[in-house]
N, C-alpha and C positions, 0 to 999 in steps of 0.2 A: 245492610244497607247498600242506598244503592251513592255512588261515589258524587262529589261534585264537581261537575265539570265548567267553569264558569267558560265563556266562549269572547277570549281575551286577547288573545289574535291575529296578528293581522289589521291594525287599526290606526294603524302608524298614515298622517293625511289624507284624514279621516273626519267630518266634521262628528266629531262626539258626542252623542244625544241617547249615549247607550245605557250606559253603569254610574246616571245621578250625578261625575263628578265638575267642576267644577272646571269649564270651557274656555277658558281665561288661563291660567295658568295660577301661579302663589304670587304673593305676592314680591318685587320686588327687593322689600327691604331683608326676606325671608335673600336671598339669594345674596345680596350686603354681609347679610352676617353672617356665610356660611363661606362665603373667603376671607373672612375678618379672621374668623376664626380656626379654618383650616391648614395643617402643613401636615408636609409625609410622616412625622414621627408622633402625630393626633393618629390618624388609621392604624397605625400600629399596638394602639393600644385599647384595651379594655375599657368599654364607661363606662362615664361613674355620671350618678344620674340626681346628685345633691344638689344645685343650681337650678336644674327644669324643675325636680320636684317644687323647691322654694318658691318660682315663678308662679310653676300650674298650679298649685294652695293656692297662692294669693289673690291669682286671676280670677277660682272660686270662690272666695273669700269663706276656707277651708283650713285647718289646720295642714297640715304638713303631713302626721298619720291618718290622716282620715283616704288619703288619696293611693293610689294603684295607678301608678306609671305604666302602659303597653300596647304592642301591638301592635294601635290597630283596633277598635271594637273586636273583631276574629280573638282573640287575644283573650279579651276583658271577659268576653263568655265562657271562651274554652278555663280561661280560672276559674271561675264560679262554677263551673259545674264541676270540676276538678277538686273543689273546697265540699261542695254542700253536698250535691247529689252522687247515689248508689246507686247500685245492682239493681235493678227494680222499679227503683224508686217512681215516687208518681210528679210525672210534667206538665203541665201547659204551657202549648202555643197555642199562635193565632192563624190562621190559613187564608188567605196564600200572607205571609211574611218574610223574612229576613231567613234563607235558608239554612244560614249556620248554627239558630239554634236547634233548631231540633239536628242537625246534623253529627254538633258534640253532645247530647243527648244519647242519640246511640253510642254513639262512640266510647260513653259510661254505662252505655248499657239499661240507659233507663228507659220506663213504660213511658213515654210518650202519647198526650191526648192532645188531636186538634178541636179548636171548635171555627169555623167559619164568622168572618166579614159578615153583615147580616148582606143577602146575593139583591134585595134590589139599589141601594146608592151605597152598599161595605161599608157604611158604619160602624164603627166600636160597636164590639158585644156586647156592652157591661153587664146583663143582668145576667145572659148566657155564662155571662164568663164565673159571674157572684154564684151563679144554682149550681157551678161544675168544681167550684173545689172543693178540698176533702180533708179533713185533719191531717190525713196524709201524706194531705200534694208537698212537694219537696222544693218549686220550682216552678215562679211563673213569668215568661218573659218579654217582654211588650215592647211591641217598638210604634214613638208617638213625636211624629206621628208616621205611619208605616210607609213599609215601603212593600210592596211597587203599589198601593192603593191612594196612596195619600192623605189618608185619614186618620184619625185620632181620638183621644180624649183628653177632657179638661182635668184637672189636676183635681178638685173631688169628686169626682168617679175613681180618679186610681185611689184619694183612698182606701175609697170605699175598698177598693179590692187588697191593700197593704193589710189594712184591720182585718177583711174576711179569711185571713193569708196569714194568720201569726207566725205559723210553723215552717212559713217555704221564704224562702231567697228571691225575691219578687226585681227581680230586672228593666229599669225603663230607659230603654235606648234611645236617647235623646242626636241621635245624628242629623238630626236635618234642624232640629231646635233652631238657631237661625234664621230659619224660613217661617217657622212657626212662635215662635217668641212666645211658643207653651214651656214649660221647665215645672217637674219635680223637687226641683233640689233643694229646694226648703224641708220638704215633708225626712230626710237625713236626718235632723234637728228631734224629727218627732216620734221614728216610726226606726227599731232594731232590725228591720228585715229589709228596708230598701237599698238598690243598689242600682246608682246612674252611671249610666255612659257615655262619655264622648268621641266623637274622633275629628279626626284633621284633615282627612280625608276629604272631606265634602266644599263646606261653603270656601274650605285654606284652601284651597290646591291642593295639598303636598297627602295626596293619596299612592303613590312610589315611596315614600318616607315612613309608610306605616308605625303612625303614633298615633295612641289614644288615652283612655282614661277611664277609671274606674272608680270611684267617689263613694264611697261610704262610713259610718261610724268607725271610730280610729279598732273596736275589735278588731271587725269584721274584719279588716283590711290586714291588720297580723296577718291574719291566720289565711286572704290572701295571696299574700306573698308568701309562704309559708309552700306554695304548692308552686309558686313562679317560676321558668329558668332564671336566673340571676343577671342576665344578659340578653334579653330579651328582646329591647330593642336599637335597637341600633345609633351609636352617635351623630350619625347627622340628623336623625329625627328627631334624638334628643336636643344638639341643640335648634334646629331650625324651629321649635314651637317657642322656642324661647322669643324668636325674634318674630314671630305668626302674629302672637296675643298679643304682642303692641302695638299692632297694628291698625286699630279699631278701624281708622278711615276706610283702609281699606276693602274689610267685609263689610262693613254697614255698606262702601258703595255697591259694592257687588253681591249683596242681596234687593238693593232697591233696584237693580236693573235687571233682575231675574225676575222680580215681583211685575215690574212695568215690561217684560215678555211674556210672564205667567200673560197676562190677560190679552197680549196679545193674540197669542196660542188660542187662548179661548174660544175667544171672537174670529179667527182663521177654522174654526173647527165648526162654527158654527153656521158661516157663512157656508162650508162642506158637505153643512147636513151631516157630519158628523158628530156620533153622542159619546161623550164624556165626561168624566167621575171629576169635581171641585177638590183643588189639590189642596195642603200644609206644607209643604214640600219645593223643591228644584224640580220638579216632575206633572208628568200631567199623564195619566191611564185615560187611554179612547180604545171605542170598541168601533172596528173592523170587520165584526162578523166572521167570513171565513173567507177570506180574502185576508187577513193579517200577518201569516207566511208571503206571502206575496206582495204583500206592503211594505213591509219591509227588505226583503230580497229587492227592488227597484231600487229600493231610497237607497240601500249599498253599490249600489251601480250607479249611485248617481254623483253619491262621492259624500252620503247620510245614513251616519250608526244609529236604527234607534233598538228598541230590547222590544222580542215577541215574548209576551205573559201568556201567552192561549193557552200552555201546557197545565196549567193551574186557573185559569181563568177564562175562559174557551172565547176566542174572538177579541179579546187588548193584545194594544200596544201599549207599551210608554216609550213616554220620549222626555228626555231630558231637558229642563230650562234652560238655557243660558244667553249670549248674549241678546237683544233687539233683533240686529241685524243677521245674528246666526239661525233666530227664528224666524226671517221673514225668507229667509233662506229653505229653510223646512220647509214653511207651508208653499210657498211657492212650486217647490218637488214632488210634494206632497197631492198639492192639486193639476196635476199634470196626469201625475196616476192614478186619481182617482177616479 
């Protein structure tokens, strides 16, 4: 298997439009909460999670027994694979999508099959996926909306997949839920093979905290916790998330700003004659053709970071959507380069 090497060095002081992060930072209430709850002795003690589990369960309107607190979505994927996927098992992932689905499946020795998003518009390949599911399929990984395409599926389509694969653990990764407004969380009550992952690295602005969660039936969660390190989530993340979910005004305000900025980017790309794919998330994939790497590098020279995705979608570049002023800065620089 190929190692995963995120290009995450040397980003300080630049406009970060490459990793789909919050471009402003976390809620000020998160920092205030951390300062109020941290002392020297606190950092010398292994973390406790009971208050965090209770707060998250209330936030998601689930029982605490249905929730697994994880070290970001990455650990959610890893724990699910460790629990349900054995050597040689059939696993389905979509392409292009989040690299960690394939990564952890390959570490487990699974037989990974890849289905492509539809080439014309990168739409979700529902019928193709339904046809690909086998009786022995053990896991299916779906990002909704998907990264890097920005496209997604409706809940009825997800139900059809869940029902077609009763012997598979179906993970629906909702990392960008706040931007799309589409969630399959209610399917947990309907089906025993559903797993929903959420992260606080995106809209909540806490990527450095590495905090997420996995939502499922209580029996599944009990199995998942057996294969999880007892202290995988650090205390700072466990404390911070309790403040983050209380500041709904911050989240709604940031999402509203991103939606306006995304429309601004659409208009700017149209003016420049650059094709793009409409997105349900806080990023937009555009087609730069054989200039993709050149565009990325010239923008970096101007202090703006974007992500070249031409290694999996030839000619495509992904730009994170931040505030409107940040996107004007991006469009002005892109206009000079284009």
